[in-house]
C-alpha positions as a Markdown table, in Angstrom:
| # | Residue | x | y | z |
|---|---|---|---|---|
| 1 | Met | 0.0 | 0.0 | 0.0 |
| 2 | Asp | 1.1 | 3.5 | -0.7 |
| 3 | Tyr | 1.6 | 5.7 | 2.4 |
| 4 | Leu | -1.4 | 7.8 | 1.3 |
| 5 | Asp | -3.5 | 4.7 | 1.4 |
| 6 | His | -2.6 | 4.2 | 5.0 |
| 7 | Leu | -3.4 | 7.8 | 5.9 |
| 8 | Glu | -6.6 | 7.6 | 4.0 |
| 9 | Ala | -7.6 | 4.3 | 5.7 |
| 10 | Glu | -6.9 | 5.7 | 9.2 |
| 11 | Ala | -9.0 | 8.8 | 8.5 |
| 12 | Ile | -11.9 | 6.8 | 7.2 |
| 13 | Tyr | -11.7 | 4.5 | 10.3 |
| 14 | Ile | -11.9 | 7.6 | 12.5 |
| 15 | Leu | -14.8 | 9.1 | 10.6 |
| 16 | Arg | -16.7 | 5.8 | 11.1 |
| 17 | Glu | -15.8 | 5.7 | 14.7 |
| 18 | Val | -17.4 | 9.1 | 15.1 |
| 19 | Ala | -20.6 | 7.9 | 13.4 |
| 20 | Gly | -20.6 | 4.9 | 15.6 |
| 21 | Gln | -19.8 | 6.5 | 19.0 |
| 22 | Phe | -21.7 | 9.8 | 18.9 |
| 23 | Glu | -25.3 | 10.6 | 18.6 |
| 24 | Asn | -25.2 | 14.0 | 16.9 |
| 25 | Pro | -21.8 | 14.8 | 15.2 |
| 26 | Ala | -21.0 | 17.6 | 12.8 |
| 27 | Leu | -18.2 | 18.3 | 10.3 |
| 28 | Leu | -16.7 | 21.8 | 10.7 |
| 29 | Phe | -16.1 | 23.1 | 7.2 |
| 30 | Ser | -14.1 | 26.2 | 6.5 |
| 31 | Gly | -13.7 | 26.0 | 2.7 |
| 32 | Gly | -10.0 | 25.3 | 3.1 |
| 33 | Lys | -8.1 | 22.4 | 1.6 |
| 34 | Asp | -8.1 | 20.3 | 4.9 |
| 35 | Ser | -11.9 | 20.4 | 5.4 |
| 36 | Ile | -12.4 | 19.8 | 1.7 |
| 37 | Thr | -10.2 | 16.8 | 2.0 |
| 38 | Leu | -12.4 | 15.6 | 5.0 |
| 39 | Val | -15.5 | 15.9 | 2.8 |
| 40 | His | -13.8 | 13.7 | 0.2 |
| 41 | Leu | -12.8 | 11.2 | 2.9 |
| 42 | Ala | -16.4 | 11.3 | 4.2 |
| 43 | Lys | -17.7 | 10.4 | 0.8 |
| 44 | Lys | -15.3 | 7.3 | 0.7 |
| 45 | Ala | -16.4 | 6.4 | 4.3 |
| 46 | Phe | -20.3 | 6.6 | 3.8 |
| 47 | Arg | -21.2 | 6.7 | 0.1 |
| 48 | Pro | -23.6 | 5.7 | -1.4 |
| 49 | Gly | -25.5 | 6.8 | 1.8 |
| 50 | Lys | -25.7 | 10.3 | 3.1 |
| 51 | Phe | -23.2 | 11.7 | 5.6 |
| 52 | Pro | -24.3 | 10.9 | 9.2 |
| 53 | Phe | -23.6 | 14.6 | 10.0 |
| 54 | Pro | -24.2 | 18.1 | 8.5 |
| 55 | Leu | -21.4 | 20.4 | 7.5 |
| 56 | Val | -21.1 | 23.4 | 9.7 |
| 57 | His | -19.5 | 26.6 | 8.5 |
| 58 | Ile | -18.8 | 29.5 | 10.9 |
| 59 | Asp | -18.9 | 32.5 | 8.7 |
| 60 | Thr | -17.1 | 35.7 | 9.9 |
| 61 | Gly | -18.6 | 37.8 | 7.1 |
| 62 | His | -15.0 | 38.5 | 6.1 |
| 63 | Asn | -14.4 | 35.3 | 4.1 |
| 64 | Phe | -12.8 | 35.3 | 0.7 |
| 65 | Pro | -15.6 | 35.4 | -1.9 |
| 66 | Glu | -14.0 | 32.5 | -3.7 |
| 67 | Thr | -14.3 | 30.4 | -0.6 |
| 68 | Ile | -18.1 | 31.1 | -0.2 |
| 69 | Glu | -18.6 | 30.5 | -3.9 |
| 70 | Tyr | -16.8 | 27.1 | -3.5 |
| 71 | Arg | -18.7 | 26.2 | -0.4 |
| 72 | Asp | -22.0 | 26.7 | -2.1 |
| 73 | Trp | -20.9 | 24.8 | -5.2 |
| 74 | Leu | -19.8 | 21.8 | -3.0 |
| 75 | Ile | -23.1 | 21.7 | -1.2 |
| 76 | Glu | -24.9 | 21.7 | -4.5 |
| 77 | Gln | -22.7 | 18.9 | -5.8 |
| 78 | Thr | -22.8 | 16.6 | -2.7 |
| 79 | Gly | -26.4 | 17.3 | -1.8 |
| 80 | Glu | -25.4 | 17.4 | 1.9 |
| 81 | Lys | -26.8 | 19.5 | 4.7 |
| 82 | Leu | -25.1 | 22.8 | 5.5 |
| 83 | Ile | -25.5 | 24.8 | 8.7 |
| 84 | Val | -24.0 | 28.3 | 8.8 |
| 85 | Gly | -23.3 | 30.2 | 12.0 |
| 86 | Leu | -22.9 | 34.0 | 11.5 |
| 87 | Val | -20.4 | 35.9 | 13.6 |
| 88 | Gln | -22.4 | 39.0 | 12.7 |
| 89 | Asp | -25.3 | 37.5 | 14.6 |
| 90 | Ser | -23.1 | 37.0 | 17.7 |
| 91 | Ile | -22.1 | 40.7 | 17.5 |
| 92 | Asp | -25.6 | 41.9 | 17.0 |
| 93 | Gln | -26.8 | 39.9 | 20.1 |
| 94 | Gly | -24.0 | 41.4 | 22.2 |
| 95 | Lys | -22.3 | 38.1 | 22.7 |
| 96 | Ala | -19.2 | 39.1 | 20.9 |
| 97 | Val | -17.5 | 42.5 | 20.7 |
| 98 | Glu | -15.9 | 43.5 | 17.4 |
| 99 | Gln | -12.3 | 44.6 | 17.5 |
| 100 | Thr | -11.4 | 48.2 | 16.4 |
| 101 | Gly | -8.3 | 49.6 | 14.9 |
| 102 | Lys | -6.3 | 49.0 | 11.8 |
| 103 | Asn | -5.5 | 45.3 | 12.5 |
| 104 | Ala | -9.0 | 44.4 | 13.8 |
| 105 | Ser | -10.1 | 40.9 | 13.0 |
| 106 | Arg | -13.2 | 38.7 | 13.5 |
| 107 | Asn | -11.3 | 35.6 | 13.5 |
| 108 | Ala | -11.2 | 35.1 | 17.4 |
| 109 | Leu | -14.9 | 35.9 | 17.5 |
| 110 | Gln | -15.6 | 32.7 | 15.8 |
| 111 | Thr | -15.3 | 30.9 | 19.0 |
| 112 | Val | -18.4 | 32.6 | 20.4 |
| 113 | Thr | -20.4 | 31.6 | 17.3 |
| 114 | Leu | -19.1 | 28.1 | 17.2 |
| 115 | Leu | -20.0 | 27.4 | 20.9 |
| 116 | Asp | -23.5 | 28.9 | 20.3 |
| 117 | Thr | -24.0 | 26.7 | 17.2 |
| 118 | Ile | -22.8 | 23.6 | 19.1 |
| 119 | Glu | -25.3 | 24.4 | 21.9 |
| 120 | Lys | -28.2 | 25.2 | 19.6 |
| 121 | Tyr | -28.0 | 22.0 | 17.7 |
| 122 | Gly | -26.7 | 19.8 | 20.4 |
| 123 | Phe | -23.6 | 18.5 | 18.7 |
| 124 | Asp | -21.7 | 16.0 | 20.8 |
| 125 | Ala | -18.8 | 15.7 | 18.4 |
| 126 | Cys | -17.3 | 18.2 | 15.9 |
| 127 | Ile | -14.9 | 16.9 | 13.1 |
| 128 | Gly | -12.2 | 19.3 | 12.1 |
| 129 | Gly | -9.2 | 19.4 | 9.8 |
| 130 | Ala | -6.5 | 20.4 | 12.1 |
| 131 | Arg | -3.1 | 18.7 | 11.7 |
| 132 | Arg | -0.3 | 18.1 | 14.2 |
| 133 | Asp | 2.4 | 19.6 | 11.9 |
| 134 | Glu | 0.6 | 23.0 | 11.7 |
| 135 | Glu | 1.3 | 24.4 | 15.1 |
| 136 | Lys | 2.7 | 23.4 | 18.5 |
| 137 | Ala | -0.6 | 23.5 | 20.3 |
| 138 | Arg | -2.2 | 21.2 | 17.7 |
| 139 | Ala | 0.9 | 18.9 | 17.9 |
| 140 | Lys | 0.0 | 17.9 | 21.4 |
| 141 | Glu | -3.7 | 17.6 | 21.0 |
| 142 | Arg | -5.3 | 14.1 | 20.7 |
| 143 | Ile | -7.4 | 12.8 | 17.7 |
| 144 | Phe | -10.4 | 12.7 | 20.1 |
| 145 | Ser | -10.0 | 15.9 | 22.0 |
| 146 | Val | -12.6 | 16.3 | 24.9 |
| 147 | Arg | -13.9 | 19.8 | 25.5 |
| 148 | Asp | -15.8 | 20.6 | 28.7 |
| 149 | Glu | -19.3 | 22.0 | 29.1 |
| 150 | Phe | -17.9 | 25.5 | 28.2 |
| 151 | Gly | -16.1 | 24.1 | 25.1 |
| 152 | Gln | -12.7 | 24.7 | 26.7 |
| 153 | Trp | -9.7 | 22.4 | 26.1 |
| 154 | Asp | -7.6 | 21.3 | 28.9 |
| 155 | Pro | -4.1 | 19.8 | 27.8 |
| 156 | Lys | -3.9 | 17.8 | 31.0 |
| 157 | Arg | -7.2 | 16.1 | 30.6 |
| 158 | Gln | -6.3 | 14.3 | 27.4 |
| 159 | Arg | -6.9 | 10.6 | 27.0 |
| 160 | Pro | -4.5 | 8.0 | 25.8 |
| 161 | Glu | -5.1 | 6.7 | 22.3 |
| 162 | Leu | -3.1 | 3.4 | 22.2 |
| 163 | Trp | -3.4 | 1.1 | 19.1 |
| 164 | Asn | -5.9 | 3.5 | 17.6 |
| 165 | Ile | -8.5 | 2.9 | 20.3 |
| 166 | Phe | -10.6 | 6.1 | 20.7 |
| 167 | Asn | -12.7 | 6.7 | 23.8 |
| 168 | Gly | -15.6 | 9.0 | 22.9 |
| 169 | Lys | -17.4 | 8.7 | 26.3 |
| 170 | Ile | -18.4 | 12.1 | 27.6 |
| 171 | His | -20.6 | 13.6 | 30.3 |
| 172 | Lys | -23.8 | 15.6 | 29.4 |
| 173 | Gly | -22.8 | 19.0 | 28.1 |
| 174 | Glu | -19.3 | 18.0 | 26.9 |
| 175 | Asn | -18.3 | 17.5 | 23.4 |
| 176 | Val | -15.3 | 16.1 | 21.4 |
| 177 | Arg | -13.4 | 17.7 | 18.7 |
| 178 | Val | -12.2 | 15.0 | 16.3 |
| 179 | Phe | -9.2 | 15.3 | 13.9 |
| 180 | Pro | -9.1 | 12.5 | 11.4 |
| 181 | Ile | -6.1 | 13.9 | 9.5 |
| 182 | Ser | -4.2 | 14.9 | 12.5 |
| 183 | Asn | -1.3 | 12.6 | 11.4 |
| 184 | Trp | -1.1 | 14.2 | 7.9 |
| 185 | Thr | 1.4 | 16.8 | 6.9 |
| 186 | Glu | 0.7 | 19.8 | 4.5 |
| 187 | Leu | 2.6 | 17.9 | 1.8 |
| 188 | Asp | 0.5 | 14.8 | 2.4 |
| 189 | Val | -2.7 | 16.7 | 1.9 |
| 190 | Trp | -1.5 | 18.2 | -1.4 |
| 191 | Asn | -0.2 | 14.8 | -2.6 |
| 192 | Tyr | -3.6 | 13.3 | -1.7 |
| 193 | Ile | -5.5 | 16.2 | -3.5 |
| 194 | Lys | -3.3 | 15.6 | -6.6 |
| 195 | Arg | -3.9 | 11.8 | -6.5 |
| 196 | Glu | -7.7 | 12.1 | -5.9 |
| 197 | Lys | -8.1 | 15.0 | -8.3 |
| 198 | Ile | -10.0 | 17.1 | -5.7 |
| 199 | Asp | -11.3 | 20.5 | -6.8 |
| 200 | Leu | -10.2 | 23.5 | -4.7 |
| 201 | Pro | -11.0 | 27.2 | -4.4 |
| 202 | Ser | -9.1 | 29.2 | -7.0 |
| 203 | Ile | -7.2 | 31.3 | -4.4 |
| 204 | Tyr | -4.9 | 28.3 | -3.6 |
| 205 | Phe | -3.4 | 28.8 | -7.1 |
| 206 | Ser | -1.4 | 31.8 | -8.3 |
| 207 | His | -3.5 | 34.7 | -9.4 |
| 208 | Glu | -3.2 | 38.4 | -9.9 |
| 209 | Arg | -4.6 | 40.4 | -6.8 |
| 210 | Asp | -4.4 | 43.8 | -5.3 |
| 211 | Val | -2.5 | 43.4 | -2.0 |
| 212 | Val | -1.1 | 45.7 | 0.8 |
| 213 | Phe | 2.1 | 44.9 | 2.8 |
| 214 | Arg | 1.2 | 44.9 | 6.4 |
| 215 | Asn | 3.1 | 43.5 | 9.5 |
| 216 | Gly | 5.6 | 41.9 | 7.2 |
| 217 | Gln | 2.9 | 40.0 | 5.2 |
| 218 | Trp | 1.0 | 40.5 | 1.9 |
| 219 | Met | -2.6 | 40.9 | 2.7 |
| 220 | Ala | -5.6 | 40.9 | 0.3 |
| 221 | Ala | -6.7 | 44.6 | -0.4 |
| 222 | Ala | -10.2 | 44.1 | 1.0 |
| 223 | Ala | -12.6 | 46.6 | 2.6 |
| 224 | Ala | -12.5 | 44.6 | 5.9 |
| 225 | Leu | -8.7 | 45.3 | 6.1 |
| 226 | Gln | -9.4 | 49.1 | 6.9 |
| 227 | Ile | -7.0 | 50.3 | 4.3 |
| 228 | Asp | -5.9 | 53.9 | 4.8 |
| 229 | Glu | -3.6 | 56.5 | 3.3 |
| 230 | Glu | -0.5 | 54.9 | 4.8 |
| 231 | Asp | -1.1 | 51.5 | 3.0 |
| 232 | Ile | 0.3 | 51.2 | -0.5 |
| 233 | Val | -1.8 | 48.9 | -2.7 |
| 234 | Glu | 0.2 | 46.8 | -5.1 |
| 235 | His | -0.9 | 44.4 | -7.8 |
| 236 | Lys | 1.0 | 41.1 | -7.5 |
| 237 | Ser | 1.0 | 37.4 | -8.5 |
| 238 | Val | 0.1 | 35.5 | -5.3 |
| 239 | Arg | -1.6 | 32.5 | -3.8 |
| 240 | Phe | -2.8 | 31.5 | -0.4 |
| 241 | Arg | -1.4 | 28.4 | 1.5 |
| 242 | Thr | -4.0 | 28.6 | 4.1 |
| 243 | Val | -7.6 | 30.0 | 4.0 |
| 244 | Gly | -9.3 | 31.8 | 6.8 |
| 245 | Asp | -10.7 | 35.2 | 7.6 |
| 246 | Met | -9.4 | 37.9 | 5.1 |
| 247 | Thr | -8.2 | 40.1 | 7.9 |
| 248 | Cys | -5.8 | 37.5 | 9.3 |
| 249 | Thr | -4.8 | 35.4 | 6.2 |
| 250 | Ala | -1.7 | 36.4 | 4.3 |
| 251 | Ala | -0.7 | 35.6 | 0.8 |
| 252 | Val | 2.6 | 34.5 | -0.5 |
| 253 | Asp | 4.4 | 35.4 | -3.7 |
| 254 | Ser | 3.8 | 32.6 | -6.1 |
| 255 | Ile | 3.7 | 31.7 | -9.8 |
| 256 | Ala | 2.3 | 28.2 | -9.0 |
| 257 | Ile | -0.6 | 27.5 | -11.2 |
| 258 | Glu | -0.5 | 23.7 | -11.3 |
| 259 | Leu | -0.6 | 21.1 | -8.3 |
| 260 | Asp | 2.9 | 20.0 | -9.2 |
| 261 | Asp | 4.2 | 23.6 | -8.9 |
| 262 | Ile | 2.5 | 24.0 | -5.4 |
| 263 | Ile | 4.0 | 20.7 | -4.2 |
| 264 | Ala | 7.5 | 21.8 | -5.4 |
| 265 | Glu | 7.0 | 25.2 | -3.5 |
| 266 | Ile | 6.0 | 23.4 | -0.3 |
| 267 | Lys | 9.0 | 21.1 | -0.5 |
| 268 | Ala | 11.3 | 24.1 | -0.8 |
| 269 | Ser | 9.6 | 26.2 | 1.9 |
| 270 | Thr | 11.2 | 26.7 | 5.3 |
| 271 | Val | 8.1 | 28.3 | 6.8 |
| 272 | Ser | 5.0 | 26.5 | 8.1 |
| 273 | Glu | 1.7 | 27.4 | 6.4 |
| 274 | Arg | 0.4 | 28.9 | 9.6 |
| 275 | Gly | 3.3 | 31.4 | 9.2 |
| 276 | Ala | 0.8 | 33.2 | 7.0 |
| 277 | Arg | -1.8 | 33.5 | 9.7 |
| 278 | Met | -1.6 | 36.7 | 11.6 |
| 279 | Asp | -3.8 | 35.5 | 14.5 |
| 280 | Asp | -1.1 | 33.0 | 15.4 |
| 281 | Lys | 1.4 | 35.9 | 15.8 |
| 282 | Val | -0.4 | 37.6 | 18.7 |
| 283 | Ser | 1.7 | 35.6 | 21.2 |
| 284 | Glu | 3.8 | 32.5 | 21.4 |
| 285 | Ala | 0.8 | 30.6 | 22.9 |
| 286 | Ala | -1.9 | 32.3 | 20.7 |
| 287 | Met | -3.3 | 29.1 | 19.3 |
| 288 | Glu | -3.2 | 27.2 | 22.7 |
| 289 | Glu | -5.0 | 30.1 | 24.4 |
| 290 | Arg | -7.7 | 30.2 | 21.8 |
| 291 | Lys | -8.2 | 26.5 | 22.1 |
| 292 | Lys | -8.6 | 26.7 | 25.9 |
| 293 | Gln | -11.5 | 29.2 | 25.2 |
| 294 | Gly | -13.2 | 26.8 | 22.8 |
| 295 | Tyr | -11.6 | 27.5 | 19.4 |
| 296 | Phe | -11.5 | 24.9 | 16.7 |
């Protein structure tokens, strides 16, 4: 078996474990390559039947238009159920306070909307596309990651997962975050996308775009970025290695228009894909602190 076959088999096994162990799971869908890969794996795990869970998208209102367009296309193609939680609703209800200033972002506010969505629909497990190679906080998180009744993650409360035996038993009010591709690397994902011929949003490939250089990164010149007279807008050939809120997701200089070009870029890169996420640069423990508050 090819190593990708082993990774695929493990992920399918985990997805089926979720379906078997939990009463009301959901798949968290961002429109990024990892959650798109999860949808493809779910097809292999459950077709010709329907998925035993809906797709859940937490929409900041500052998503890339290409991502929303792809999301809607995918739902039409698969016929699966989509639930959208709006960060704007959380702001309007006074549950989340929008940041102000030039570098304001709604990314952290997703946690409030996510926890409200979990509570509203009673999800007991949420499947996500996080991988251990992305960031050090994710590196120490288990595949079945238990969250307390407040959605918080306690690194000291993690369960052993010997021989791929996963314990999904939880108390009322708790839920589990499940990461089927936790053992994959960024390169594994791209090699799998190439092998399986998976369609992706166009922003993953090189394209011409107006960008501004801010905090050492090229950011998409979008209205949500609060561009002022100090910002110099340039037109460059870029692509995005990771896809999130427009206000915290930076582009990279690139001429990669084919999958082989992207794979070659990743092999030569000395920076993690999360290096293009401004929200991870708030502090050394930015991701872990967000996870403790209930983040993905």
